[in-house]
C-alpha positions, 0 to 999 in steps of 0.5 A, a space after each residue: 516306388 516299388 522296392 524292385 524299382 528302387 533297387 533297380 535305380 540304385 544299381 543303375 546309379 552304381 553301374 553307370 560309371 562301368 557302363 560309361 567305360 564300356 562305351 569309351 571305344 565309341 567316344 569318337 562317334 560322339 565327336 563325329 556326330 557333332 555332340 548330338 543330344 543323347 536324349 530322344 526327341 520324342 516325349 517317351 522319356 518325359 511320359 515314362 519318367 516325369 518332367 525331371 528325367 534329365 536329372 537322372 543321367 544314367 537313363 541315357 544308356 537305356 531310354 532310346 532302346 526302351 522306346 524301341 523295345 516298347 514299339 516292338 512289343 506293341 506294333 511289331 508282327 509276330 514274324 518281326 518279333 521272332 526275327 528280333 529274338 533270332 538276332 539276339 540269340 545270334 549276338 549271344 553266340 558272338 559274345 561267347 566266341 569273342 569273350 573266350 578269345 579275349 580271356 585267352 589272349 589276356 591270360 597269354 599277355 600276363 605271361 609276356 617277358 618282364 611282366 613282373 617288372 611292370 606297374 601293378 595297374 598292368 596286372 590288374 587291368 589284364 586280370 579284370 579283362 580275363 575275368 570279365 571275358 569269362 563272365 561274358 561267356 557265362 552270362 551269354 550261356 545263361 541268356 541262351 538257356 533263359 531267352 532261347 526257350 521263348 519261341 512263342 510271340 505272345 510269351 516273348 511279348 510278356 517277357 519283354 514287358 514289365 507287366 504295366 499297361 498304360 494309355 497313350 494318345 493317338 494322332 486321332 485324339 483317342 487312346 490305346 492300351 500299350 504294354 510297357 517295356 521292361 528295364 530288367 529284360 533290356 539290361 539282361 539282354 545287353 549286360 554280356 555285351 557291356 561286360 565284354 566292352 569293359 573287358 576290351 577296354 581293360 585289355 587295351 589299357 593293360 597292354 598300353 601300360 605294359 608297353 609304356 613300362 617297357 619304354 620307360 624302363 628300357 626292357 630288353 624285349 627285342 634285339 637292337 636299340 632298346 630305347 628306340 625299339 620300345 618307343 617305336 612299338 608304343 607308337 605303333 600301338 597307339 596309332 593302330 588303336 586310335 586309327 581303328 577307333 577313329 575309323 569306326 567312330 567316323 562311320 557311326 557318327 556319319 550314319 547318325 547324321 544321315 539318320 537325323 537328316 532323313 528324319 528331318 526330311 520325313 517330318 517336312 514332307 507328307 510324301 516321303 517315298 517317291 513323293 507318294 508314301 505317306 509318313 505321318 509327322 506324329 511318329 506314325 503308328 502305321 507300319 512302314 511295310 503297310 505304307 509301302 504296300 499302299 504306295 505300290 498299289 497306288 502306283 499300279 492303279 495310277 499306271 493302269 489306263 483303259 488301253 491296258 485294261 482292254 488288252 488284259 480283257 482281250 488276253 482273257 477272252 483268247 484264253 477262254 476260247 483256247 480252253 473252249 476248243 480244248 474242252 470240245 476236243 476232249 468231249 469228242 474223244 469221250 464220245 468216240 471212246 464210249 461208242 467203241 466201248 458199246 460196240 465191244 460189249 455187243 
């Protein structure tokens, strides 16, 4: 194993707990999608990492995206590749905005009343949230400077690959050369978003600890009954967080189930769109838009009979006759003008 790959593997192992923390808000997604297998159904992971790839659980975070990125590099058109670049640049801008807002909110939270009487975990988590929010903004700006200059599709393909060329068997039994996607490029694109995810988790945790300390320590944060008021605020905080996480988790998990059901139906049928769009069971190297275009042409050809063709020919003949009449009138006018010109000269 090359030294770079070894170091990357070590950092992947060390960073796995932090990346898991960044995905805690999406835990409800796993509950609603039925604890589906996180490993891809294709043979990509086995081909790239060997038969023992499941003994390296930190690969779960990247293997699906690496497979999609590899398909994008090798099969996408230049227009699709540039659209992917634009979507990434837009996400960088969003991370910058959210990271800056989160850092400002975390700093303001550190100035809440009686913060000095709370547990040190509260201070620590809010401080981590502030630092990671600023780091997310900084690394997003760095991404803009590095990734934003890659405006040529071929250069972008090379940047998204790791320089390895491997052979893949096609459905016809032949082999084709493919560029392998880069783990470093993928993680470089995802790192600021994951850092922002950790910052959000730390902020919610720090705010929850503060409200918990206020409830158990009877902090006078408002007028009225201190015990009942602090308990009510804590309950409102927990309900709002759990409701929002459950709502989006249910939507994302439900969509995961729909995607799995659609793939099963596509694998069962040779014709998927309107009963005529050919979807190959082996993963289909044919691009979807090409297959859709073939389906459209097939539909047009099937709906054209002899009577429609005859009508089209009649319309074409009528257009030719109209053009001939116009040409005759133009010729007559030219003869008339030329005769007047000769009389004027004489």
